N, C-alpha and C positions, 0 to 999 in steps of 0.2 A: 784771435780770430776764430779758433776752434770752439772756444767757450761761448762766444757770441752766437755761433751757429747752433750749438746745443740748446742755448736758451731760447732761440727762435723756434727750434723744432718742438721744444716742450710747450711753448706758448701756443703753437698751432694745434698740437694734440689736445691741450686743455680746452681750446676753443671748439674743437671738433666734439669733444665729450660734452661740453656744455650745450652745444647745439642739439645733440642727441637727447640730452636730459630734458630740454625744453620742448622737444617734439617738432622741430622745424625741419621737415623732410626736404623741402625745397633747397634750403641753404646747405643741408648736409650733402645732397646730391651734387650741388655745385662744387663743394669742397673736394668731393671724391673725383670729380672730373679732372682736377689738377693734380691730385695725389691719391691713387688707389691704395697705397700702402697704409693710409690712415685707418683702414677698416678694422684692423686687428691691433692697433697700437694700444698700449696699456699705460696707466698712470702709476703713481707710487704705491697705490693700494692693489695694483694688479687688475684694475677695472678697465673694461673695454667699452666702446660706444654702445654695443649691443646690451651690455649689462645695465648701462644708464637708461637706455630706452625701456628695458624690461622693468627696471625699478620704478619708473614713472608712468607706465601704462601706455606707451606710445606704439601702438600696433603698426602704424604706417612706417615709422622709422625702422622698427625691427624687421619688417618685411623688406624694406629697401636694403638694409645692411646684409640680409641673407642673400638677396638677389646679387649683391656685389661681391659675394663669395666670402663673407666673414666666417670665422671658425666658431660655431656655437658651442663647442665642447670645451673651450678654454675656461679655466678656473681662476678666480682672484686669490689674493693671499690668505683669505679666510676659507678657501676651499669651495666657494660657491660658483656654480655656473650661472649663465643667464636664465636657464630654465629654473634653477633653484630659486632665484630671486623673483621671477614672475610668479611662481607657485606660492612663495611666501607672502607676497602682497596681494594675492587673489586675482591676478589678471589672467583669467582663464583663456581668453582667445590668444593671448601672447604665448602662454604655456603650451597650448595646443599647436601653435605655429612652430615653436621651438622643438616640440616633441616629434612632430611630423610636418615639416614645412609644406609638402605637396598637398596634403589633405586640407590643411588650414587655408592655404592660398586658393585652392579650388572653391572653398566656401565663399570667398569674396568678402569677408568681413574686414573692415578697415578700422574698427575701433571696438573697444570693449563695451561702449555704449552705456545706457542707463543701468544695466545690471550691476555695475560696480557699486552703485549706491543702494542696492537691494540687500536687506538683511534676511537671514533664514526665517522661514514662516511667512515672508512678505509676498512671495510670488505665488501665483495660482494658475491652474490650467483651465479655470472655469470662468464663464460670465455669469454672475449671480442672478441676473434677470429678476431683480426685486419686484418689478412691476407685474410679474406673473404669479406672485405668491398668493394673491387674493383670488385668482382664477381657479376655483376648485375643479372645474371640468377639465381644464388644461392639465392640471397636476395629476388628476386621476388617469388621464390618457397617457401621460408620461410614465406613471408608475408601472403600468402594465406593458409598456412598449418593450419589444425584444432587445433593443439596443441600450436600454437604460442600465446604468451602472449603480450598484448599491455597495456601500462600504459599511461594514458591521463593527460595532464596538460592544465590548462586554465590560461593564463597570468602567467605561470611558477608555478602555484599552483597545486600540484598533486591531482588526484581524489582518495579518500579514502573511506573505509567502517567504519562507526561508529566513531563518534568523541571521544567516551570514551575509546575504545580499538582500536586504529588507526592501520589499515592495508591498504596496497595498494589495490585498486580495479583492479583486473586482468581481462582485456577484451580480446575478441577474434575477429577474422577477421570480422565476421558478425556484430559485434557491431560497428566497425569503418569503414566499407567499404565505406560508403558515405563520411566520413571525408577524407579518403585517396584520394578520387577523386578530392578534392578541391586543387587548385594550391597554395593557401596561407597557407595550413597546412604543417608543417615541420615534417618529419618522420626520426627518428634516430635509427639505429641498435645498440642495446646495447650489444648483445652477446647471448650465449646459456647457459643453466643451467649447472652448474658443475655436474659431475658424483657423485653419492652418494655411500658411503661405505656400507658394509653389515649391519652396525648399523643405517643406515639412515642419517648419517652425511655427509656434503658436503666434497668432496675431494678437498683440496686446491690447488693442483698442476695445474698450468695453462700451459699445454703443448703447444708449438708453432704450432704443426701440429694437424690437425683435425683427430681424429680417427673415425672409423665407428660408434662407440658407441656415441661419442660426437656429431657427425653429426645428429644422430637421436633424440637428446634431444631437448626440447622446446626452441625456440628462443624468445628473448624479443625485443620489439621495443617501442620507446617513441614518443608520438604525442603531439604537442602544438597547441591549437586552440584559437579562439577569444571568447569574452564574449557571443555573440549571440548563437553560437553553444554550448557553455557550458550550457547556460540556457535551451536549448532544451534537452540536454543530462540529466540534472537533473530531468526534467519532466518524461523522459522515465525510469530513474533509481532512484527512490525516496530514496532508502536506501543508496545512495552514495552522497558525497559532496566534493567540492573542498576545500582543507585545507586552512582555513583562521581564524585568522592570521597565517602566516606561522610559525613564532616563537612565543611561545616556542613549539607549537604542533608538529612540525616536529621532535623534539627530542624524541618523544614518539614512533616512529617506531622501530621495532626490527632492530638489527644491520645490518643484511643482506639486508633488504629492504632499510634501510637508505643509504647504500652504492650504491644501484642502483639509488636512487633518486639523490645522489650527482653527479653521472656520467651523468644522463639524464638532470638534471636541468642546469648543467654547460654548456653542449653542446647546449641545446635549448636556453639558455640565449645568447650565442654567436651568434646564428643564428638571434635572434631578433635584435641584435646590428649591425650586419655586413651584412645586406641584399644587400647593394651596395658595389662595389669594393672600398676599402680604398685607392687604388693606383690611379684610374682614375675616380671613381664615377659612372661607368656604372653598369648595371644590372649583377647579378651573377646567377649561377645555382648550386644546391646542388648535390654533387657526393660523392662517397666513403661511402655510407651508412649513410650520414649525417656528416661525419668527414672532409669534404672539401667543399669549395665554389670556383667555377671557374668563372673568369670574362668572359663575353660574347663578349667583345671587342677584335677583332682579334690581334691587335698589342700592347695590354696592357703589360707593363713591368712585371706585376705579373705572366705572363705566361712563363717568362724566369727564369729558375732556381727555387730555393726553397725560398718562401716568407712566413713569419709567418702570413701575412694577410690572407692567404688562409686556415689556419687551426685553430681549436678551441684554444683559448688562456687560459693560466693559469697565474694568478697574484700572484707572491710570496710575502708573508707577514711574517715578523719576529714577533714572540710573545715571550716575555722573562720574566722570573722571576729573578729579580735582588736581589742578596744576600748582606746583610750588611757586612762590613769587620769583624764584630764579629761572623759571621756565624749563629747567632740566631735570625735574623730579616730579613724580605723580604719586598720589595717595591711593593705596589699595588696602582693603580690609579683609578680614577673615571671620566667617561665622563657624559655629560649632559643627554644623551639618555638612560643611564642605569636605571634600576628600583631603587626606593629609597633604599639607604643603601648599594648598591652593589659596591664592589671594585674588580678589576681584574688585570691581568698582563698587562704591557704596550705592545703596538704593533704598527706596521707601515709597509707600503709598502717598498720593496727594490727598490732603484733607479737604473737607468742604470749605468753600470760600477762600481757597488758597491758589495762588498762581503757580506756574511751573517753577519760576525763579525762586519764589519764597519757599516752595517745598524743597528745592535743592539746598538752599541755605539752612533751613531748619534741620533736615535730616543729617547733613554733614556735621552741624554743630552738636546735635543730640548724640551722634554715634562716636564722634572723635574730638569734639570741642574745637575743631578747626573752623575759623571764620572764613566765609566766602564772600567775594565781591561780585564781579561781573559773571553772568551765567549766559552761555550761548547754546541754543538748540543745535543738535547735529543730525540725528535721524531717529527713527522709531522702529519698533519690532513687536508684532503680536506675539504673545507668549501664552499658549493655551494650558496653563497650569494653575487654575483652570481657564481664566479669561482675562488676563492682564494685557495692557498695552504699555510696553517699556518705552519711555520717552528719554532718549539718550541726549545728554548734555555734557558740555565741557565747562568747568567752573574754575575761576582763578582764586586761589587762596590769598588772604590778606593776613593770616597768622600761620604759624608753623608748629606750635606745640600740640602734641597729640595726647589726649586722655580718653581712652576707650571706655564705653559704657558698661562692658562686661555682660550685657544682656543680649543685644543683637550682635554686637561685634566683640570678639574675644582678643583680637590683635589687629593693629593697623600700623602701617609703616610708609615712609617716603621711599620710593624706588627710583633710582636713576635710570636714564635711558640705557646705559650699558648693562645694568642689572636685568632690565626687561629683555634686552636682546639676548643675553646669555640664557635666560629662562626659556626663550622661544627657540633657541638654536641648539642647545645642549641636551641631548637625549637623556642623560643621566642626572640632570639638575634636580635637586631635592624640592624645588618650588615649581609651581605652575600657575597659569592663568586659565580662565574658562576656555572651552574649545572654540574653534573658529566660527561655529554656527551661532554664537551668542553675540549680542550687541556689545557686551562688555569687551570681548575680544576686539571687535571693530573699533570701539572708542580708543582702546590702548594703541592699536596699530596706526590709526589715523594720527594720533599724537606723535608716534615715532616717525611717521613719514616726514614731519617737518625738519627733522635733522637726525638721521639714523645711518648706521653703517650698512644697512641692507637696502 
């Protein structure tokens, strides 16, 4: 009889944990009505319901469990608390809730929302207002407005405040008036700040038309200047510096400012490379708020119809996590330029006349000789080095033998789930994967989510 009772108790605990993992707050609340002791029950791995809710991003369930008095400081047999688990998987609102339940609860957020699908460089605090780029009078008025924000680049490196807590240095018209007067300085209109909600958060809707409210919000412009002007600027503003080296420091900006830099740096890099007309080689002038270059030669073919030589370019790149036929291993490669011990997803530029799927199969075969079958799109990430769009995919391998090309890839291996988890969780591990701001990191973690110990 005692054994039967123990088995029933284990079954109830398992059901309780599964309910938390699925995010069914209503059923969980009902179960707690009958047995409040379930709130801190652990399974054979030492996991609680709160840990499972944190693992799967269920804010409402985590909030309910805390209200019912669960112990958020408990650790599982691997030494992780619910907070550790939420932080590992990037569920910021749950991590905030667990770090300070009162503040997070007062905010009224009941889910992590769409931001869980956003990659670094993908978010912005600006409405680009592309329809205003051809309105020169409006742009001139915005340039001299006292609320307008300028961000400055030198050789495509942004001006920032404090190398330890990196923030963009926001300048105003009087700071850059002399630079704007120079013909060699490129000025790009980035947009106006998004309207804020009553709680101070940015409203994400990017309406195509400009409301009176939007029109009164601060506009942002980006400038790129040469080394001499940059040196003079650093003398005048000693608390600021141009970010060098660009990586990895650029990855320490907050997500909204990172999105602004991605936009600005990509467009400024295009201007650096296309000062002359690619069609006839003649001089060009900048128009449309920095989003177009027009050839000054009267009969240039680029003036007839639409030509992609006239507009900022984006270079599409496929980046893919290749999954072993057994489903429990992934293929990662290593380039010479990587830091010691770092492995990442394979990647390569899409060639003309090529689909995303074909580019994935070709690149994987060229670099590792592994053949790929089904390819599935996951998410994308702007990568302003200088102007790529990383198209993230998951690909299923149909062969397993690896032969590296020794040109782009010097080493490639199949990594098991357990190996990846150890790389992510052990501070002294000799291997690493790219940082969490990269889409490679996101692809690897999304694969782990399907069956991982965290």
